[in-house]
C-alpha positions as CSV (number, residue, x, y, z in Angstrom):
1,X,0.2,-0.5,0.3
2,X,1.3,3.4,-1.0
3,X,0.8,5.4,2.2
4,X,1.3,9.2,0.2
5,X,-1.5,8.0,-2.2
6,X,-3.7,7.1,1.2
7,X,-3.1,10.5,2.9
8,X,-3.6,12.2,-0.9
9,X,-6.7,10.7,-1.2
10,X,-7.7,11.7,2.3
11,X,-7.3,15.3,2.3
12,X,-8.7,15.4,-1.5
13,X,-12.0,13.8,0.2
14,X,-11.8,15.8,2.7
15,X,-11.2,19.4,1.2
16,X,-10.8,22.1,2.8
17,X,-12.1,22.5,6.3
18,X,-13.0,25.7,8.0
19,X,-9.9,25.0,10.6
20,X,-7.8,24.3,7.6
21,X,-9.1,27.6,5.5
22,X,-6.3,30.8,5.6
23,X,-9.3,32.8,5.2
24,X,-11.6,31.4,8.0
25,X,-10.8,32.9,11.5
26,X,-11.5,29.0,12.7
27,X,-7.8,28.5,11.5
28,X,-6.3,31.3,13.6
29,X,-5.8,28.9,16.8
30,X,-3.6,26.7,14.7
31,X,-1.6,29.7,13.4
32,X,-1.4,31.2,16.8
33,X,0.3,28.3,18.4
34,X,3.3,28.6,15.9
35,X,3.7,32.2,15.3
36,X,4.7,33.4,18.7
37,X,7.6,31.0,18.6
38,X,8.6,31.3,14.8
39,X,8.4,35.0,15.1
40,X,12.0,34.6,16.8
41,X,13.2,32.6,13.9
42,X,11.9,34.3,10.8
43,X,13.9,37.0,9.2
44,X,13.1,39.6,6.4
45,X,13.8,38.3,3.1
46,X,14.5,34.5,4.6
47,X,13.1,31.8,2.0
48,X,11.0,29.5,4.3
49,X,9.7,26.3,3.1
50,X,6.0,24.8,4.6
51,X,6.1,21.1,4.7
52,X,2.7,19.4,4.6
53,X,1.5,23.1,4.1
54,X,-2.4,22.0,3.5
55,X,-4.1,24.7,2.5
56,X,-1.3,27.2,3.4
57,X,-2.0,28.5,6.9
58,X,1.7,28.8,7.9
59,X,2.7,29.5,4.5
60,X,1.2,32.6,4.6
61,X,1.7,33.1,8.2
62,X,5.5,33.2,7.7
63,X,4.9,35.5,4.6
64,X,3.0,37.9,7.2
65,X,6.1,37.4,9.1
66,X,8.3,38.9,5.9
67,X,9.8,35.7,4.8
68,X,9.4,34.3,1.1
69,X,7.5,31.4,1.6
70,X,7.0,28.3,-0.6
71,X,4.3,25.1,0.5
72,X,4.4,22.0,-0.7
73,X,1.7,19.2,-0.1
74,X,0.6,15.7,-1.5
75,X,-3.2,17.1,-2.0
76,X,-4.3,18.9,-5.1
77,X,-7.4,20.2,-3.7
78,X,-5.7,22.4,-0.7
79,X,-2.7,23.3,-2.6
80,X,-5.6,24.7,-5.1
81,X,-7.5,26.7,-2.4
82,X,-3.9,28.0,-1.1
83,X,-3.2,29.1,-4.7
84,X,-7.2,31.0,-4.8
85,X,-6.3,32.8,-1.8
86,X,-2.9,34.0,-2.5
87,X,-4.8,35.6,-5.8
88,X,-7.0,36.9,-3.7
89,X,-4.3,38.3,-1.1
90,X,-2.1,39.9,-4.1
91,X,0.4,37.1,-2.0
92,X,3.7,35.9,-3.4
93,X,3.4,33.0,-1.7
94,X,4.1,29.8,-4.1
95,X,2.3,26.5,-3.7
96,X,3.7,23.0,-5.3
97,X,1.9,19.5,-5.2
98,X,4.7,17.4,-3.9
99,X,6.2,14.3,-2.4
100,X,8.5,14.6,1.0
101,X,10.1,11.6,-0.1
102,X,11.3,13.3,-3.0
103,X,11.2,17.3,-2.9
104,X,11.5,19.3,-6.2
105,X,13.9,22.2,-4.8
106,X,17.4,22.8,-5.7
107,X,20.2,23.4,-3.1
108,X,20.5,26.0,-1.5
109,X,16.6,27.4,-2.5
110,X,15.5,27.5,1.3
111,X,17.0,29.2,4.8
112,X,14.2,27.5,6.7
113,X,11.8,24.6,6.2
114,X,8.8,24.1,8.9
115,X,7.4,20.9,9.6
116,X,4.0,21.9,11.9
117,X,2.7,19.0,13.6
118,X,2.7,16.7,10.6
119,X,5.3,14.4,11.6
120,X,2.6,12.2,12.9
121,X,1.6,11.4,9.3
122,X,5.0,10.4,7.9
123,X,7.0,7.0,8.3
124,X,10.5,6.6,10.0
125,X,12.4,6.0,6.7
126,X,10.1,9.3,4.9
127,X,11.7,11.8,7.5
128,X,15.1,10.3,7.1
129,X,14.7,10.6,3.3
130,X,13.3,14.3,3.9
131,X,16.2,15.3,6.0
132,X,18.6,14.0,3.3
133,X,17.2,16.1,1.1
134,X,16.9,19.3,3.4
135,X,20.7,18.8,3.8
136,X,21.0,20.2,0.3
137,X,17.7,22.0,0.0
138,X,18.7,24.3,2.6
139,X,21.2,27.0,2.9
140,X,24.3,27.2,5.2
141,X,23.1,27.4,8.4
142,X,19.4,27.1,7.2
143,X,17.0,25.9,9.9
144,X,14.8,23.0,10.4
145,X,12.1,24.1,12.7
146,X,9.4,21.2,13.9
147,X,6.4,21.4,16.2
148,X,5.3,18.4,17.4
149,X,3.5,16.1,20.1
150,X,5.0,13.4,21.8
151,X,2.8,9.8,21.5
152,X,4.2,8.0,24.6
153,X,2.8,11.1,26.4
154,X,-0.1,11.4,24.7
155,X,-0.9,7.3,24.8
156,X,0.0,6.7,28.1
157,X,-2.7,4.3,30.0
158,X,-4.6,3.9,26.8
159,X,-5.2,0.2,27.2
160,X,-6.3,-0.5,23.5
161,X,-3.8,1.0,21.8
162,X,-1.5,-1.9,21.5
163,X,-3.9,-3.7,19.6
164,X,-3.6,-1.5,16.6
165,X,0.4,-0.9,17.0
166,X,2.9,-2.1,14.3
167,X,6.1,-2.5,16.2
168,X,7.9,-3.0,13.5
169,X,7.3,-0.1,11.6
170,X,5.8,2.3,13.9
171,X,2.4,2.1,12.4
172,X,-0.8,3.1,14.6
173,X,-3.6,2.4,11.4
174,X,-6.8,4.2,11.7
175,X,-9.4,5.2,9.4
176,X,-11.1,8.8,9.2
177,X,-14.5,8.6,7.9
178,X,-15.8,12.1,6.0
179,X,-19.6,12.1,5.7
180,X,-21.5,11.6,2.4
181,X,-18.0,10.1,1.2
182,X,-17.2,7.1,3.4
183,X,-13.7,5.3,5.2
184,X,-10.4,6.3,4.2
185,X,-7.3,4.7,5.4
186,X,-5.4,7.0,7.7
187,X,-1.8,5.9,7.9
188,X,-0.4,7.7,10.8
189,X,2.8,6.5,13.2
190,X,4.2,6.8,17.0
191,X,6.6,9.0,17.2
192,X,8.5,10.3,20.6
193,X,10.5,13.4,20.8
194,X,13.6,11.5,21.4
195,X,13.4,9.2,18.2
196,X,12.8,12.3,15.5
197,X,15.6,14.5,17.4
198,X,17.7,10.6,16.8
199,X,17.0,10.3,12.8
200,X,17.4,14.2,12.3
201,X,20.5,15.2,14.3
202,X,22.1,12.2,12.0
203,X,21.9,15.2,9.3
204,X,21.4,18.4,11.0
205,X,22.4,20.3,14.0
206,X,20.4,20.0,16.9
207,X,20.3,23.8,18.3
208,X,17.8,22.9,21.1
209,X,14.5,21.2,22.2
210,X,11.8,23.0,23.9
211,X,8.4,22.0,25.5
212,X,6.2,25.1,24.5
213,X,2.9,23.6,25.8
214,X,1.4,20.4,27.0
215,X,2.7,17.5,25.0
216,X,3.6,20.1,22.6
217,X,7.5,20.5,21.5
218,X,9.7,22.7,19.4
219,X,12.7,21.1,18.2
220,X,15.1,23.0,15.9
221,X,18.2,22.1,13.8
222,X,20.5,23.6,12.1
223,X,22.3,23.3,8.6
224,X,26.1,23.3,9.3
225,X,27.7,22.7,5.8
């Protein structure tokens, strides 16, 4: 089973939800959680990449902070909406359809890459593949910024969790049901902060790990060339 295709099917079927629509006030809570930390890292003119951008909530937010921004996502429907919003706002944000395993960017294309709480949707191998690519795509001293939850904290005491957990791959399984459209397989993975840090820092220098909310962590890595 191609996990990327399953994610793509799910997000194309679900379309743009009020909480993911940059033009809907209901999406602002998501942006606000990260903005107060991102604004300390983003400098005017910095080239920023939003990995798994969906409809561009964080992409537009980073542009508002002064960055030159690009978003990439595997699902066409959210990307199409992001482009519509960009046109309406006269924004310079660029949006691409693509696979995190094969990022379509040249060396030194970006100064910062953001991965905002969607690590749960990528396998251990995909994170490794993506980090290897970021080593090339990010400029010298470019930053890789990850926001994530720790699944060990989240799942502690959940009696039924082991029934659907694959210890060999970290896959948690699971399905999402969309009204009038049916059930979709939604492959998610068991991530801890320690394991994410272990994979990423094989290729990028870890500057800091900080708990910014209850079970929300900020990891900042630097590309040393």
